[in-house]
N, C-alpha and C positions, 0 to 999 in steps of 0.2 A: 619621464621619471618612472622608476620601478614601482612606486607606490600606486600609480594609476593603472597597472597592468594586471593585478591579481584578483581584483574584486569582481563579483557577479552583478553588483549594483552600487552606484555611487549616489548617496543621498546628501544634499546640502540643506540643512534645516537648523535654524532659520537662514534665509538668504535676504540680504538687504537690497534696496533699490540701487545702491552703488555697485554692489557685486553683480547684480543682474545686468547692469549696463556694461560692465567689463566683460562678462561672459558673452554677451551679444556682440560686442566689438572685437572679441578675440584677444583682449589684453592679457598680459602675463607678467604681472609685477609683484606677485606674492606666491606663497607656497600653495595656497588653495587653488589659484588659477592655473598654476603649473600642473598640479595634479589633475584638474579638470581637462586641460588640453591634452594630457597624456592618456586619459582614461579610454580603455577599449570596451568597457561595459556600458550598459544603459545608465542614464543619469535621471535623477528625480529631484525636484526642487520644491521647497515649501516657503514661499515668500512671507515676509513679515516686515511691515512698515506702517507709517501713519496713513490715514485715509486719503489726504490730498496727494501724497507721494504715490500711493497705489493707483489712484484714479488718473494721474497725470498721463497725457497721451504718450510721452516719451517712455514711461514705464510700461504702458500697455503695448507699445510697439516692440519694446525689447522682449516682452513675454511672447508676443506673436512670432518674433524671429526665432526664439529658442524652441518654441513648439514645432515650427516648420522644420527645424533640424532634428526632430525626433525626440526631443527632451520632454519628459513628463513633468508637467507643472500642476501641483496640487492647488485646488481652489482655496482662496483665503476667505474664511467665513466672516460674517458680520458680527460685531460685538463692540464692547467698550475698549478703546485704545488708550495707550499710555498718555497721550496728549489730552485726554478727556473727551475727544470726539467719539462718535459712535458710527460704525460702518465697516466696510471691508478693509482688510489690511492685516488682520490678526493671523498669526501662524496657525495652520491647521492643528487640531488637538492631537496630542501624541498617540492616543488610541486609534484615531483615524489614519495617522501616518503609518502606524504598525499594520493596520488592516490593508492599506494600499500596498505596502511591501509584501504582505502575505499573498494578496491577490496577484501581484506581479509574478511571484515565483510559482504560484499554483497554475496560472494560465500558461506558463512556459514549460510545464512538465509533460512528458510524452504520453501519459495515460489520462490526462485531464479530459473530463467528459465521458469517460468509460466507467462501467460498473463491473465489479468483480465479486465472485463468490469463492470462498475458501472454506474447506473443512479441515478440522484438526482434532487430534487426540484419539482416544479409544471410544468404543461404545461398551456399555455394561448391559448384559442381558440377565435379568433377575431370575434366580432360582426360587428364592423365597424372600421375605423382607430383610434378611441379613446376609444372603449369599448371592453371588453373581458369577457369570462367565465374562471374562474380559481379557485384556492384554496389557503389555507393559508400556504402551505409547504414552508419552508425557504431553504431547501437543506442541512441543517446542518448535518443530519444523513448520507446522501450519501457522502458528502465531507469528513466526518470523516472516513467512511469506506474505501474510496479511499486512504486516507492518511495511514490508518492502514495496508492495503494490500501492499502499496508501502514500508512501513517500514519493512515488512517481506520479501521483495525481489521481489515482483511481478511487472511486467510491466503493468501499469494501464492506461486504457482509461476511462475517466469520461465524460459521456454525461449528461449535466445539462440543465434543463429548466431555465426560468428566475429566477435569484437569485442575491442577493446583495453580496454573498460571492466571494472571490477572491482565485484562486489557486496559492499558493506560492511555490509549489513543482515542480521543473523543470523536475522531473522524471515522472510526471503525465501528460498525454496528455488530455487536456480539449477540448471538443467539445460542443459549446453552441447552443442550439436550443430553439425554442419558442413553437411550437405546438406538439401535439401527433404524427401527421404524420411525422414531421421532426425528432422526437425522434425515431420513428419506423425505418425510413430510416437509421439513424446513427447506431442504434443497429443491424439491419440486415447486415450492411456492416462490422461491427466489430466482430459479434458473431462467424462466422465460424472459426476464428483463435484463439479464447480465450479458456482457460481451466476453468476459474471461472467467473461466472456472478452473480452479486448482483443487483437486481432490487429494488432500494430504492425510486425511484421517485413516486410522487403522480400524476399519469396521469389522465387528465380529461376524464371521461367516454363518454362524448358527445361533439359535436361541432355543430355550426350553419350550416344548410344546405346551406345557402347563406350568404356570407360576403359582406356587403355593401361597395361600393367604396368610399363613402363620409359619413360624420356624419349623423346619422339618427336624424331628428328633432322630438322634442316632440310634439305630437298631443294635441290639447286643450281638446279634449274629447275622451273617449273610452279607452279600454285596449290595451296594446301592447303585442304581443306574438312573440316568436322566434321558428321556426321549427328546432328541434334538430335531429341529426342523430348520431348513435354510432361511436365512435372512434375505431380503431383496437385494439384488445387485444394483446399488445406487448409481454407480458411475455408468453401468451399461444402460440403465433406464434413461439417464440424462443424455448419453451418447445417441440413443435411438431418437431422441427429440431434438438433437442439436441442429441448428441451421447453419448455412454457409457463413453467416456473419458472426458466429460464436466460435470461440477457441476453447477447447477442452483438454486439460492436461491431467494425467493420472500419475499415481505412484505405484511402484512395484517393489516389494521387499522380498527378495528371493534368497534361497539357500543353495539351490542346485539349478544348473542350466539357466542361469539368470538372464542372459541376453535373449536367448531363444524364447523363453517364457514371456519376457517383456514384449517382444515383437508380436507374439500371438495376441497379447492383450490389446495392443493398438488396433488390430483388425477386429477382434471379437467385440470390443466395446466402442468402436468408432471414435477413437481418440486422435487428436492432432499430434500429441507427443506423450511420452511417458518418462518419468524420472525413476531411474533404477538405482537402488542401493541394496547392499548385501550385508547380512549379519556376519559374514565371514571377514569383512573388512575391519581391521583394528581401528577403533575410534569412531565407528559408525554404528547406527542402529538406535535402539530405544534408550531413553533416559540420559544420554550424554549430550554435551554441548557442541559436538563436532559431527560432521558427516562427510562422506565421500560418495559422490554421485556420478552417474552418466545420464545424459538425456538422449533419448532415441526419438527421432521424428517419424512421421508417417511414410517417409521415403527410406526408412531404415538407416539414415545417417546418424552416426553416434558421435556425440560431443562429450569428451571425458574431462573431469575436473579433479584437482588434487584435494586431499583432506583439508577441510576448512571449518571455521566456526559456522554454526547453523545460520547466523545472521548473514555471513558472507555467501553461504550456499543459497540462501533465499534471494540475495541480490543477483547472483548468477542466474537463477531460474527466472526471475522477473526480467532481467536483461534479455534472456533468450526469448521470452514471450514477446517483448517489445519488438525485437528484430523480426519476429515471425508475423506479427499483427500490424506492422506499420507499412507493409507493402501495398 
């Protein structure tokens, strides 16, 4: 039957002693049994029956047969039954069934058990209490990558500069920062324990040497200048500390000699790969919901992608990481 071919998991809840017996014997006299016998996906059962029926040796033998065939059988908790008896035979609570389903899918994801660090958004470098140096990054790309990594089973820490975006995924740990120095500190704290790092933030290259404590008043005449000093190169710092078991992917937003400059960054910052996007590409860059990227690996192999939504681009990037880290 076609119905048994499309699912990722087949759950039968509740399942009676009669249906258990038919599953174990291979009977096919109704719609449910026909679907079960046609299923290409794993099967999960939640038995529900009276105490004496559940404890009967025939029922227990049927359960053992099904377990040996690779079928997941959820335990029947003890409690008051419809007959008035008290003991095993109740169907597992719906919340516990939901947890079992979640655990099933989580344990089968390619990044389960791995930790990931993602940076997103801009950094703001204060000039005074009301002015700053920053850029137009919205954080959309970094947030989408964090979501895509989490969807593939990774335990994600997202370090974000100022952004209007909200993290709605309880499995993603969000650390909010403002300046490059704050982002540097957060990344250095998280980096030693992660397997995958994606540096999607647009970090300010410079910051004012001195930040005024009060608003700087406009002078009536004359020019105004700010003495700038370099911010730390966060990704280069992480690259110098990277071990063979860690995968580090950077981003390059270029306007000229894009591929050549991106390849140089792979070497100078000790990256495993770099995502290249250009402000010259229509529909790509800051503030929009789409992006067009190329990924260059450490062997200078270039994988090019078409213009897509940032959510789809994030999935492409995560799929690329999975293929490179699963060897």
